[in-house]
VOZA-32123 format. One record per residue (C-alpha): residue in one letter; chain; x, y, z. Coordinates in Angstrom, 2 decimals, padded with zeros to 5 digits. Each point is the difference from the previous one (the first is absolute). Layout:
! residues N
SITE res chain       X       Y       Z
SITE   A     A       X       Y       Z
...
END
This chain:
! residues 105
SITE res chain       X       Y       Z
SITE   X     A  015.50  011.70 -053.07
SITE   X     A  001.02 -002.50 -002.59
SITE   X     A  000.56 -003.52  000.83
SITE   X     A  002.21 -001.97 -002.53
SITE   X     A -000.58 -003.47 -000.80
SITE   X     A  003.42 -000.91  001.10
SITE   X     A -000.65  001.61  003.24
SITE   X     A -003.04 -002.35  000.58
SITE   X     A  002.02 -002.91 -000.95
SITE   X     A  002.81  000.63  002.31
SITE   X     A -002.58  000.47  003.04
SITE   X     A -001.65 -003.20 -001.02
SITE   X     A  003.13 -002.09 -000.07
SITE   X     A  001.24  001.58  002.97
SITE   X     A -003.18 -000.97  001.67
SITE   X     A  000.19 -003.47 -001.27
SITE   X     A  003.35 -000.41  001.38
SITE   X     A -001.06  001.02  003.31
SITE   X     A -003.13 -002.31  000.08
SITE   X     A  002.41 -002.81 -001.19
SITE   X     A  002.30  000.54  002.96
SITE   X     A -003.01  000.10  002.38
SITE   X     A -000.89 -003.35 -001.05
SITE   X     A  003.33 -001.53  000.05
SITE   X     A  000.57  001.26  003.73
SITE   X     A -003.38 -001.53  000.54
SITE   X     A  000.94 -003.21 -001.16
SITE   X     A  003.25  000.20  001.80
SITE   X     A -001.50  000.92  003.31
SITE   X     A -002.43 -002.82 -000.46
SITE   X     A  002.60 -002.37 -000.74
SITE   X     A  002.78  001.13  002.34
SITE   X     A  002.22  000.57 -003.08
SITE   X     A  002.78  002.67  000.10
SITE   X     A  001.81  001.16 -003.01
SITE   X     A -000.68 -000.25 -003.75
SITE   X     A -002.51 -002.61 -001.37
SITE   X     A  001.31 -000.22 -003.51
SITE   X     A  003.32 -001.93 -000.97
SITE   X     A  000.80 -001.29  003.28
SITE   X     A  003.06 -002.21  000.09
SITE   X     A  000.77 -002.81  002.23
SITE   X     A  003.40  000.05  001.79
SITE   X     A  002.41 -002.55 -000.92
SITE   X     A  002.79 -001.60  001.63
SITE   X     A  002.85 -001.93 -001.59
SITE   X     A  002.50 -001.87  002.00
SITE   X     A  003.38 -001.36 -001.01
SITE   X     A  000.94 -003.19  000.50
SITE   X     A  002.23  000.81  002.70
SITE   X     A -002.66  001.88  001.94
SITE   X     A -002.38 -003.14 -000.43
SITE   X     A  003.03 -002.18  001.28
SITE   X     A  000.28  002.57  003.01
SITE   X     A -003.55 -000.33  000.72
SITE   X     A  000.01 -003.89 -000.02
SITE   X     A  002.56 -000.02  002.43
SITE   X     A -001.68  002.44  002.24
SITE   X     A -003.13 -002.29  000.11
SITE   X     A  002.58 -002.78  000.79
SITE   X     A  001.42  001.82  002.94
SITE   X     A -003.50  001.22  001.34
SITE   X     A -000.79 -003.81  000.57
SITE   X     A  002.89 -000.50  002.00
SITE   X     A  000.01  000.21  003.69
SITE   X     A  001.55  003.02  001.53
SITE   X     A  001.71 -001.94  002.69
SITE   X     A  001.79 -003.05 -000.43
SITE   X     A -001.37 -002.19  002.86
SITE   X     A  002.36 -002.91 -000.37
SITE   X     A  003.10  002.40 -000.03
SITE   X     A -001.20  001.92  002.95
SITE   X     A -000.62 -003.11  001.97
SITE   X     A  003.82 -001.07 -000.86
SITE   X     A  001.02  003.06  001.22
SITE   X     A -001.82 -000.01  003.08
SITE   X     A  000.93 -003.58  000.97
SITE   X     A  003.90  000.81 -000.76
SITE   X     A -000.30  003.35  002.28
SITE   X     A -001.82 -002.22  002.73
SITE   X     A  002.95 -002.54 -000.20
SITE   X     A  002.75  002.39  000.07
SITE   X     A  001.23 -001.12 -003.35
SITE   X     A -000.84  003.30 -001.76
SITE   X     A  003.20  002.45 -000.41
SITE   X     A  000.27  003.19 -001.81
SITE   X     A  002.94  000.86 -001.97
SITE   X     A  000.69  003.37  000.96
SITE   X     A  002.15  000.98 -002.97
SITE   X     A -002.59 -001.22 -002.37
SITE   X     A -002.64  002.23  001.67
SITE   X     A  002.21  003.08 -000.18
SITE   X     A  000.85 -000.48 -003.80
SITE   X     A -003.59 -000.33 -000.75
SITE   X     A -000.71  003.07  002.16
SITE   X     A  002.38  001.88 -001.82
SITE   X     A -000.73 -001.20 -003.43
SITE   X     A -003.54  001.29  000.44
SITE   X     A  001.03  003.29  001.31
SITE   X     A  002.14  000.69 -003.27
SITE   X     A -002.68 -001.44 -002.22
SITE   X     A -002.66  002.59  001.92
SITE   X     A  002.48  002.77 -000.67
SITE   X     A  000.38 -000.65 -003.63
SITE   X     A -003.99  000.13 -000.58
END
């Protein structure tokens, strides 16, 4: 059986690639990396001016209390004194408007 030089070179290249893959896998296991080790790109995020403004407003809103304590106390006092009256017409209008908006969405 004749063995040609290019057959030997091809076998050596294949062996070298396999050895290289095993070395890379060993390093990945050791360091806990996954994926290709070469040419890793870092993710970038670019926010529009509007998005930055919205984020800043969200931060402001997060600092506000969920309950306006002074408003709750005022309403409690008005109810307790019998001075708080509900306009049924306005309540009905708001309920109907909300229903229409929900149906449109």
